[in-house]
N, C-alpha and C positions, 0 to 999 in steps of 0.2 A: 465808535468806529465799528463797522460790520466785520464779521469774522474774515470774509474773503479779503477785505481791504487790509486788515491787520496782517494776514499771512503774506500778502504782497509786500507791504511796507517792511516787514521783518525779514524778508528773504535776503540773506547775506550776499548771494551771487548777484542779485539785482542791484543792491547797494554798491557793490564793487564795480559792476559794469557802468552804472550811472556816474560814479565818481570819475571814471576814465573819460566819459563823454563830457562831463562838466569841465574837466581839466582841458579838454580839447577846445571847448567854447572860450575858455580864458585865453588860450594860446592864439586864437584867431580873432580876438577882440581888437577893435581899432586902436592903434597906438595913441598914447597921450601926447599931444603936440599942440603947438600954438595954432590959432585959427588960420593964420595966413599959410602956415606950413601944411595944414590939413587940406586947405583949398588948392594949394600948389600940387600936392600929391594926387588929389582927385582929378585935377586938370590933366596931369601927365597920363594917368591911367585911362581917362576918357578918350584922350587922343590916341593912345596906343590901342585901345579896344576898337576904336573906329577904323584905324589903319589895318588892324588884323582882320576885321570883318570884311574890309574891301579887298585886301590883297592876299590874305592868308598869312599864317605865321612865318613861313619861309620867305615870303615876299617883302618882309619889312625888316629893316635894320635899326639898330639903336640910333645911328646917325639920323635916319629919316624921322624917327619918333622925336628926337630932340629938336630937329628943325621945325617939324609941324607943331610942336608944343611951344615953340618960341623960347627954348632954354638952351644953355650951353651943354655940349656933350659931357664936360666935366661935372656939371650939376647933375645930369642924369645918371652918370656912373657912380657918383657919390651916394645916390639914393639906391640905385640898383646896380650891383657890381658887374652883372653880365645879363645877357638877354634872358637866360633861364630864370634869374631872380625876378625879372620884370614879368615874365609869363606866370610865375607862381603867384605874384601879386594879383594878376588878372584873374587867377583861378579862385581867389579867396571867397567871393560870394557863392560860387558853386560848391566849394568845399564846405562852407558853413551850412548851406542848405542840405547837402547830403548827410552831414553828420547830425544835423537836427532831426532828419528823418530816422536815422539809426537810433538816436537817443529816444525819440518818441516811441519807436517800436519796442525797444528794450524796456522802457518804462511801463509798457502795457502788458509785459509778460509776467505771469505768475510763477510760483514755485513748480507747478506741474508742467509748464511749457517745456517740451523736449529740447535738449541742447542742440540736437541736429537741426531742428526747425530754425533756431536762432542762427546757427552757423550758415544755413542755406540762405536766410534773409540777408545777412551781412555780406556774404560772398556775392549774391546776385546784385546787391546794391553797388558793390565794388566794380563788378563787370559793367553795370550801367554807367557808372561814373567814368570808367575808361572810355566807353563808347561815346559818351556825350562830350568829353573833353580831350580826346586823343591828340589833336594838333598842339594844344598848349602844353599838355603833359609831356609830349615828345620833345618839344623845344626846351622845356624846363630841365629834363633829364639829359638831353643831348649836351647841354651846357655843362653838365656835371662830369667833365672829363679831366684827365690829369689829376692834379691834387684835389679837385672837387669831386672826384669819382664816387667816393663813399658818403658824401655829405647828405644825400637824401635819406640815408638810413637814420640820421639824427633829426630829420625834419619832423615837426609835429604831425603832419599828415600820415607819414609812415609809422611813427611811434604809436599813435592812437590806434591805427589799424592792427598793428602787431599786438599791442596790449589787449585789445578787444578779442582778437582771435585766440590768443593764449589763454585768456580767462574762460572763454567758451569751451575750449578744448579741456581745460582743467575741470570745468563743470560736467562735461560729458563723461570724463573718467570717473569723477566722484559719484555720478548718478548710475554708473554701470552701463552707460550707453556706448562706451568705447574702452578698449583695453589700455592699460597704462602705457605712456609714451613720454618722450622728451618734448613736452608741450611747447617750450620756447623754440626748439629747432623746427618742429612741425609748423608752427605759426609762420616762421620765416620762409619755410619751403612753400607753403600755400601762397604767400604773397609773391614769392619769386615766380611762381607759375602765372601770376597775373601782372608781371612787370610790364610797363607800357611798351618797351621795345619789343618784347615777345608778342604782346597783344596786337600791336599794329602790324607786325610781320605776318601773324596768322590771319589777320583781317585782310590786309592788302595783297600779300603775296601768295597765300595758301587758300584764300577764299573761305576761311572759316566764318561762320556767323556767330554773333554773340550767344545765341541759344546753344550752338554746338560747343562753344568754349565752356559755358556754364554747365552743360550736361556732363562734360568730361571732368570738370572740377568736382562736381557733385559725386560722380561715380568713383573718382580716385580718393577724395579726401573726406566725403561724408558717408556715402553708401559703403565705401571700403573700410571705414573705421567705426561707424556708429550703427547702432541698432535702435529699433523703436522701444525696446524694453528698457527698463531702468527704474530706479527707485526715486520717489519724490524727494527733493531737497536741493 
């Protein structure tokens, strides 16, 4: 093994970050189910995806999806408790693709890669994901009202993002790129600034572009906390 390869492979921060991404991949893996059940699930999702593409998320109800898929409403609701759960299922392929891109980027980083560069990449990918999937994300989280309100904080999508952000912040502090902070709280605060409700409001009502949103996030949470200096490790 070459020296550079050994240094990358032995980097504890890289191993920790990749372990988080591998856990995410396991969470999003297709469920183990009978062949007929898998085909039934794929059929429902294909019908739902077609209707959403034709009418938009807000223009499709669970009743319409059940009718078009040729299943009873009770059957549909047993598999997906509410429309938000169905929308999250429709998002799975996009989530897997986005997280694989993050994993590949983090795997390519060596010990000398600045933590601020990693933070900027992960945050910019999150902004892009919001932009690409805003209607489905909005519907998924809109359904999280009442006793479902805090459920998305325990969802693998949020958990992996939070753990990744917290680890990158800890690395920035350890390298001397950022002052000590409550990394767990700051990770939540950063993700709160990119919540889909706020994001869609800023895009639709206030006319913010994705570039403007990312620039402000960068200024507040990266430039405002991190420096280019720091020690390798």
